[in-house]
C-alpha positions as CSV (number, residue, x, y, z in Angstrom):
1,X,-47.9,-24.3,6.3
2,X,-51.5,-25.2,6.1
3,X,-53.8,-23.7,8.7
4,X,-57.2,-25.1,8.7
5,X,-60.6,-23.5,8.6
6,X,-64.0,-24.0,7.1
7,X,-66.7,-21.8,5.6
8,X,-70.3,-22.8,4.8
9,X,-71.5,-23.6,1.4
10,X,-75.0,-24.5,0.2
11,X,-76.9,-27.4,1.8
12,X,-75.7,-30.7,0.5
13,X,-78.2,-33.6,0.1
14,X,-75.4,-36.1,0.9
15,X,-74.9,-34.6,4.4
16,X,-78.6,-34.6,5.4
17,X,-79.1,-31.1,4.2
18,X,-76.2,-29.7,6.2
19,X,-73.8,-27.4,4.4
20,X,-70.7,-29.1,3.1
21,X,-67.6,-27.7,4.6
22,X,-65.1,-25.7,2.5
23,X,-61.7,-26.1,4.1
24,X,-58.6,-24.0,3.7
25,X,-56.4,-27.1,3.9
26,X,-56.0,-30.5,2.3
27,X,-55.2,-33.4,4.5
28,X,-52.0,-34.9,3.2
29,X,-50.2,-37.7,5.0
30,X,-46.8,-36.8,3.6
31,X,-43.6,-38.6,4.3
32,X,-43.1,-39.2,8.0
33,X,-39.8,-40.1,9.5
34,X,-39.1,-42.7,12.1
35,X,-38.4,-40.0,14.7
36,X,-41.7,-38.2,13.9
37,X,-43.7,-41.4,14.1
38,X,-42.1,-42.4,17.4
39,X,-42.8,-38.9,18.7
40,X,-46.4,-39.2,17.8
41,X,-46.6,-42.5,19.6
42,X,-44.6,-41.8,22.7
43,X,-44.9,-38.0,23.2
44,X,-48.5,-37.3,22.3
45,X,-49.7,-38.4,25.7
46,X,-47.5,-35.8,27.3
47,X,-48.0,-32.8,25.0
48,X,-51.0,-33.6,22.8
49,X,-54.6,-32.4,23.2
50,X,-57.5,-34.3,21.9
51,X,-60.0,-32.6,19.6
52,X,-62.7,-32.6,22.3
53,X,-60.4,-31.4,25.1
54,X,-61.1,-27.9,26.4
55,X,-58.2,-25.5,26.5
56,X,-57.8,-24.9,30.2
57,X,-54.4,-23.2,30.6
58,X,-54.2,-23.3,34.4
59,X,-54.7,-27.0,34.4
60,X,-52.5,-27.8,31.4
61,X,-49.5,-25.6,32.4
62,X,-50.0,-25.4,36.2
63,X,-49.9,-21.6,36.1
64,X,-51.6,-18.5,34.7
65,X,-49.4,-16.8,32.1
66,X,-50.0,-15.1,28.7
67,X,-51.5,-17.6,26.3
68,X,-50.5,-17.7,22.6
69,X,-52.3,-19.9,20.1
70,X,-50.9,-20.6,16.6
71,X,-52.9,-21.9,13.7
72,X,-51.0,-24.0,11.2
73,X,-47.5,-24.3,12.7
74,X,-46.1,-26.3,9.8
75,X,-43.1,-28.2,11.1
76,X,-43.2,-26.4,14.4
77,X,-39.6,-25.0,14.3
78,X,-40.7,-21.3,14.8
79,X,-43.2,-22.2,17.4
80,X,-40.6,-24.2,19.4
81,X,-38.2,-21.3,19.1
82,X,-40.7,-18.8,20.4
83,X,-41.6,-21.0,23.3
84,X,-37.9,-21.5,24.2
85,X,-37.2,-17.8,24.0
86,X,-40.2,-16.8,26.0
87,X,-40.6,-19.2,28.9
88,X,-42.9,-16.8,30.7
89,X,-45.6,-17.4,28.0
90,X,-47.6,-20.5,27.2
91,X,-48.1,-21.7,23.6
92,X,-50.7,-23.9,22.0
93,X,-50.3,-25.0,18.3
94,X,-52.9,-26.4,15.9
95,X,-51.8,-28.4,12.9
96,X,-53.5,-31.2,10.8
97,X,-50.5,-32.8,9.2
98,X,-48.9,-35.7,11.0
99,X,-45.2,-35.1,10.0
100,X,-45.3,-31.5,11.3
101,X,-47.0,-32.5,14.5
102,X,-44.5,-35.3,15.1
103,X,-41.6,-32.9,14.4
104,X,-42.9,-30.4,16.9
105,X,-43.4,-33.0,19.6
106,X,-39.8,-34.1,19.1
107,X,-38.6,-30.5,19.4
108,X,-40.6,-30.0,22.6
109,X,-39.0,-33.1,24.1
110,X,-35.5,-32.3,22.8
111,X,-35.6,-28.7,24.2
112,X,-37.4,-29.7,27.4
113,X,-40.2,-27.2,26.8
114,X,-43.0,-27.3,29.4
115,X,-44.9,-24.4,27.9
116,X,-46.2,-26.0,24.7
117,X,-49.2,-28.1,23.9
118,X,-50.5,-29.4,20.5
119,X,-53.8,-30.0,18.8
120,X,-54.1,-32.1,15.7
121,X,-57.5,-31.0,14.6
122,X,-59.5,-28.4,12.6
123,X,-58.6,-24.9,13.9
124,X,-62.1,-23.4,13.6
125,X,-63.6,-26.2,15.5
126,X,-61.0,-25.9,18.3
127,X,-61.4,-22.1,18.4
128,X,-65.2,-22.4,18.5
129,X,-65.7,-25.3,20.9
130,X,-62.5,-25.5,23.0
131,X,-61.2,-22.0,23.6
132,X,-62.9,-19.7,26.1
133,X,-64.1,-16.3,24.8
134,X,-61.5,-13.6,25.8
135,X,-59.1,-16.4,26.6
136,X,-56.1,-15.6,24.3
137,X,-53.4,-13.0,24.6
138,X,-52.2,-13.5,21.0
139,X,-53.4,-15.5,18.0
140,X,-50.9,-16.3,15.3
141,X,-51.4,-17.2,11.7
142,X,-48.1,-17.4,9.8
143,X,-47.9,-18.0,6.0
144,X,-51.3,-19.6,5.5
145,X,-52.0,-21.2,2.1
146,X,-52.8,-18.2,-0.2
147,X,-54.9,-20.3,-2.6
148,X,-53.8,-18.0,-5.5
149,X,-56.4,-19.2,-8.1
150,X,-59.5,-17.0,-8.0
151,X,-61.8,-20.0,-7.8
152,X,-60.1,-21.1,-4.6
153,X,-60.2,-17.7,-2.8
154,X,-63.2,-19.0,-0.8
155,X,-60.8,-21.4,0.9
156,X,-58.7,-18.6,2.4
157,X,-58.9,-18.6,6.1
158,X,-58.9,-14.9,6.6
159,X,-62.5,-13.8,6.0
160,X,-65.0,-11.7,8.0
161,X,-66.5,-14.7,9.9
162,X,-63.0,-15.9,10.9
163,X,-62.0,-12.4,12.1
164,X,-65.2,-12.1,14.2
165,X,-64.3,-15.4,15.8
166,X,-60.7,-14.2,16.4
167,X,-61.9,-11.0,18.0
168,X,-64.3,-13.0,20.3
169,X,-61.4,-15.3,21.5
170,X,-58.9,-12.5,22.1
171,X,-58.8,-10.7,25.4
172,X,-59.3,-7.0,25.3
173,X,-55.9,-5.7,24.2
174,X,-55.0,-9.1,22.8
175,X,-53.3,-9.3,19.4
176,X,-54.0,-11.1,16.1
177,X,-50.8,-11.5,14.2
178,X,-50.8,-12.7,10.6
179,X,-47.9,-12.9,8.1
180,X,-47.7,-13.8,4.4
181,X,-45.3,-13.5,1.5
182,X,-48.2,-13.5,-1.1
183,X,-48.8,-9.8,-1.9
184,X,-52.4,-10.2,-3.1
185,X,-53.4,-12.1,0.0
186,X,-51.7,-9.5,2.2
187,X,-53.8,-6.8,0.5
188,X,-57.0,-8.9,1.0
189,X,-56.1,-9.6,4.7
190,X,-55.5,-5.9,5.2
191,X,-58.8,-4.9,3.6
192,X,-60.7,-7.5,5.5
193,X,-59.1,-6.5,8.8
194,X,-59.6,-2.8,8.2
195,X,-63.3,-3.4,7.6
196,X,-63.9,-5.4,10.9
197,X,-65.0,-3.5,13.9
198,X,-63.1,-3.9,17.2
199,X,-59.7,-4.6,15.6
200,X,-57.1,-1.9,15.1
201,X,-53.7,-2.0,13.5
202,X,-50.6,-1.5,15.7
203,X,-48.9,0.4,12.8
204,X,-49.8,4.0,12.7
205,X,-51.5,4.8,9.4
206,X,-50.8,1.4,7.8
207,X,-52.2,-2.2,8.1
208,X,-48.6,-3.6,7.9
209,X,-46.2,-3.7,10.8
210,X,-42.5,-4.5,11.0
211,X,-41.8,-8.1,11.9
212,X,-41.7,-8.3,15.8
213,X,-38.6,-9.7,17.4
214,X,-40.6,-12.6,18.9
215,X,-41.4,-14.0,15.4
216,X,-38.4,-15.9,14.1
217,X,-38.2,-16.2,10.3
218,X,-39.8,-19.5,9.0
219,X,-38.8,-21.7,6.2
220,X,-41.7,-20.4,4.2
221,X,-40.5,-16.8,4.8
222,X,-36.9,-17.8,3.7
223,X,-38.3,-19.5,0.6
224,X,-40.5,-16.5,-0.2
225,X,-37.6,-14.0,0.1
226,X,-35.5,-16.2,-2.2
227,X,-38.3,-15.9,-4.8
228,X,-38.4,-12.1,-4.3
229,X,-41.6,-12.0,-2.3
230,X,-42.1,-9.2,0.2
231,X,-43.1,-10.6,3.6
232,X,-45.9,-8.7,5.3
233,X,-46.8,-8.8,9.0
234,X,-50.2,-7.6,10.1
235,X,-50.7,-7.0,13.8
236,X,-54.2,-6.0,15.0
237,X,-55.2,-5.4,18.6
238,X,-58.7,-6.1,20.0
239,X,-60.2,-2.9,21.3
């Protein structure tokens, strides 16, 4: 899956002196099915959130419940499964790729899920501008692009600035949950998380936790295991 973020580079003369954004994702149209295209057209008005729309859970869901936000949900299968299994929680997903958004919209409709809403936008912009501070019970980041080449490491979403934003958006006691099957990225995530104040691992003496029951295996996880990759979950609570 391709969660989205941005970091700041040197000022760029083509953008009026403003720093050019370095994103952790590449916008690809990909192949979109008839069903996905139809879902985007017909179901977006029911479940979609516009990029400038504030995340106001009580208005969107008509209740106050634990709020979970997932960055980069891919095709949305695991997010739909979580929402179906936990109807007492509300879920918001962020993804930039049209086929995945369309697929999730169709799943929401097919399963009759009233506890899911979707942004198709840049996750950092949504977190910064649309999500209230201390507004999230859990923030999920599953199998982000590891950008394995060293020259691309600057595109990795998990960095100190991102984690400071995550901490600000989590409620006290809220949890940041990341997972990856790329061992060097897992180690970098762990080191970066351990160095940030106000976030503490839920695993005693280790940055890595067992996969919680609420996270269903994703297609990325299944593929990674086939390739012999160890899957690492990192769960850190805001304190």
